[in-house]
C-alpha positions in Angstrom: -36.0 -55.4 -4.1 -38.1 -55.8 -7.3 -38.8 -53.6 -10.3 -42.0 -54.2 -12.2 -42.8 -52.8 -15.6 -46.0 -52.3 -17.5 -46.1 -51.8 -21.4 -48.3 -52.5 -24.4 -49.1 -52.7 -28.1 -49.6 -49.7 -30.3 -49.7 -48.6 -33.9 -47.2 -46.3 -35.6 -47.6 -42.7 -34.7 -49.4 -43.5 -31.5 -48.2 -42.9 -27.9 -47.5 -45.2 -25.0 -46.4 -44.8 -21.5 -44.2 -47.3 -19.7 -44.1 -47.4 -15.9 -41.7 -49.0 -13.5 -41.9 -49.2 -9.8 -39.1 -50.2 -7.4 -40.4 -51.9 -4.3 -38.9 -53.5 -1.2 -36.5 -52.3 1.5 -34.8 -49.5 -0.3 -32.4 -47.0 1.3 -31.7 -44.8 -1.6 -32.0 -44.6 -5.4 -29.5 -42.8 -7.6 -30.1 -43.2 -11.4 -33.1 -44.8 -13.0 -33.7 -45.4 -16.7 -34.7 -47.6 -19.6 -32.9 -49.8 -22.0 -34.3 -51.7 -24.9 -33.3 -54.7 -27.0 -34.7 -55.5 -30.4 -34.4 -59.0 -32.0 -30.9 -59.5 -33.2 -29.6 -56.3 -31.6 -27.7 -55.6 -28.4 -29.3 -53.9 -25.5 -29.2 -50.1 -25.8 -29.8 -47.2 -23.6 -33.0 -45.4 -24.3 -33.1 -42.7 -21.5 -32.0 -42.2 -18.0 -32.6 -39.8 -15.2 -30.6 -38.9 -12.1 -31.9 -38.3 -8.6 -31.8 -34.5 -9.3 -33.8 -34.8 -12.5 -31.0 -34.6 -15.0 -31.9 -36.6 -18.1 -30.1 -38.2 -21.0 -31.5 -40.0 -24.0 -30.5 -41.8 -27.2 -30.4 -39.7 -30.3 -32.9 -42.0 -31.9 -35.6 -41.0 -29.4 -34.8 -37.4 -28.8 -37.8 -35.2 -29.3 -40.2 -38.2 -29.1 -39.5 -39.9 -25.7 -39.5 -38.2 -22.3 -38.4 -39.8 -19.1 -39.7 -38.8 -15.7 -39.5 -40.1 -12.1 -41.3 -39.7 -8.8 -38.7 -40.0 -6.0 -41.4 -40.3 -3.3 -42.9 -43.3 -5.0 -39.7 -44.8 -6.4 -41.1 -44.9 -9.9 -39.8 -44.0 -13.4 -41.9 -43.5 -16.5 -41.0 -43.4 -20.2 -43.5 -41.3 -22.3 -43.2 -42.4 -25.9 -44.7 -40.4 -28.6 -44.7 -40.7 -32.4 -43.8 -44.4 -32.1 -42.2 -46.1 -35.1 -42.0 -49.7 -36.0 -38.2 -49.6 -35.3 -39.1 -48.8 -31.7 -40.3 -52.4 -31.4 -38.2 -54.0 -28.7 -38.3 -55.4 -25.2 -37.9 -52.5 -22.8 -36.2 -52.9 -19.5 -36.2 -50.5 -16.6 -33.3 -50.3 -14.1 -32.5 -48.5 -10.9 -29.1 -47.9 -9.4 -30.0 -48.3 -5.7 -28.9 -49.3 -2.3 -31.1 -51.7 -0.4 -31.7 -51.1 3.3 -29.6 -54.1 4.2 -26.6 -53.4 1.9 -23.6 -51.1 2.1 -23.3 -50.5 -1.7 -25.3 -49.4 -4.7 -25.9 -51.7 -7.6 -28.2 -51.9 -10.6 -31.5 -53.7 -10.3 -33.5 -54.6 -13.4 -37.2 -55.0 -14.2 -38.5 -58.1 -16.0 -38.8 -56.4 -19.4 -41.9 -55.7 -21.4 -42.5 -56.1 -25.1 -43.5 -53.0 -27.0 -44.7 -53.8 -30.5 -45.3 -50.9 -32.9 -47.2 -52.1 -35.9 -47.1 -50.2 -39.2 
């Protein structure tokens, strides 16, 4: 099972969409979401979405970032608007899933993508 992420470089005030796709022999996916880690900081939750579409996000991104998922394609996206320099970080996607060959769920992580917001 693999998660792949696509990101980019933007200027302050601009928008960027991150995408993450889970591939491989997957039986079921429960939660999916995004974390980020800025230099010198701990990894923090950005937003998450359950299989029924319930979402949760950090106060720092509320009103600017939106998370969505496509259950048929096993993908999750983070739509980031009004980006600020303090949003600069490595962004990681995750999926709480059960592979076809396993009996239990666990978190799988994407490789991380650097988002740089220049002022």
